N, C-alpha and C positions, 0 to 999 in steps of 0.2 A: 504494500500500500504506500501511497506517497508519504514522505517523511513528515510533511506538514500536518497530517491527520493523526499522528501518534499521540495517544493520551499520556497523562503524566503519572498515572498511578499503577502502572504494570511493568513487568519485565518483558523485554523484546529481544529478538534476534535482529541485528542490524546488518544491512548490506552496505559496503563501502567500496569506493573505486580508488585504486592506487595505481602505481606504475605497472603492476602485474595483471591488472584487470579488476573485475568485480568479484568480491568474495564476502562471505558472511563472517562476522566476528564469532569466536568460539566461546563466548561467555555472555551471560545475560546483561543487558543494558537497560538503563532507566532514564527517561527524559526528565530533565530539570529545567528551570527557567533559563533559556538561552544556551543550553548545552546538554551534554549527555554524561552519565556516570556509569562505571562498572557496578552493576547491582550487587556483586559479591563483596568487592573491596571498598566501595563508595568513593573511589578516586575518579576525578574528572577526566574525561577522554578528549583527546585532540583529534576528533574525527568529523567528517562531513558525510553522514550517511545519506544514501539515495532512497532507500525504502526499508520497510520493517515488516515483521510478522510476530505473532505471539511466540514467546520463548517456549520451546518444546523440551528443554533439557539438553544436556551435553550430547554431542554426536555419539560418544561411547555409550551413554545410557540409552539413546535411541536404538543403537545397534543391538544392544543387549535385549531390549524389549522386542525388537523384530525377531531376534533369534528365539526368544521365549515363545512368541506367538507361533513361529514355524514349528517348534517342537510340540506344542500343544496340538496343533493341527495334525501333525504326524500321528500322535497318539489317538486322536479322535478318528482319523481315517482308519487306523488299525482296528479300533473297536467297532467301527461301522462295518468294515469288511468281515470281521469275526461274527457279528450279529447276522449278516446276510448269508454267509457261506458256512459258518460253523467250522471253518478250516483253521487249524492251529497255526498254519504258516502265516496267516494274516496278523497274528499277534506279534510277529517279529517287528512290525512298525511300533507297537506299544512298548516292547522291550527296549528297542533302540531309543525311543523317545524318553523313556524313564531313566535310562542310563545317562542320557545327555542332561536331563533335569537334575539328576543327582549330582553330576559333576558341576553343573552350573551353580548349585546352591550348597555345594560342599557337604553333602550328606551321603550316607550309605545307600546304595541302590535298593537294598532290601527294605529300607524305610519308606520308599515310594509306594503309595497305595496302588497306583496304576501298575507298577511292576508286580506286586503281589497278585493282582487280578489276573495278569497275563500268565502267571505261573500256575494258576489253579487248574 
């Protein structure tokens, strides 16, 4: 959205143009009267942003969320296939997904309820 429309009471992801081209800043920014600040450090920024959007979290957090959603879909697909076919091979999706979830959250695979279901 045009930079002039940015409200003052929220965190944003800002796009700026410099000698390398247009890119998004990797931290949340907040508009103050006549300038912008880093929303985490509260330090004033020397930027001239071109446009903005709501802050969605860090790129790493967004990547982790996308990976989590993909794993959940993998488990759901395996459970759906199993319900439709009653074939134990379809549960390999569930086992794979539960192993990834366990690794992601640093827990034992046997503690995942989805994993226990697949092994029944």
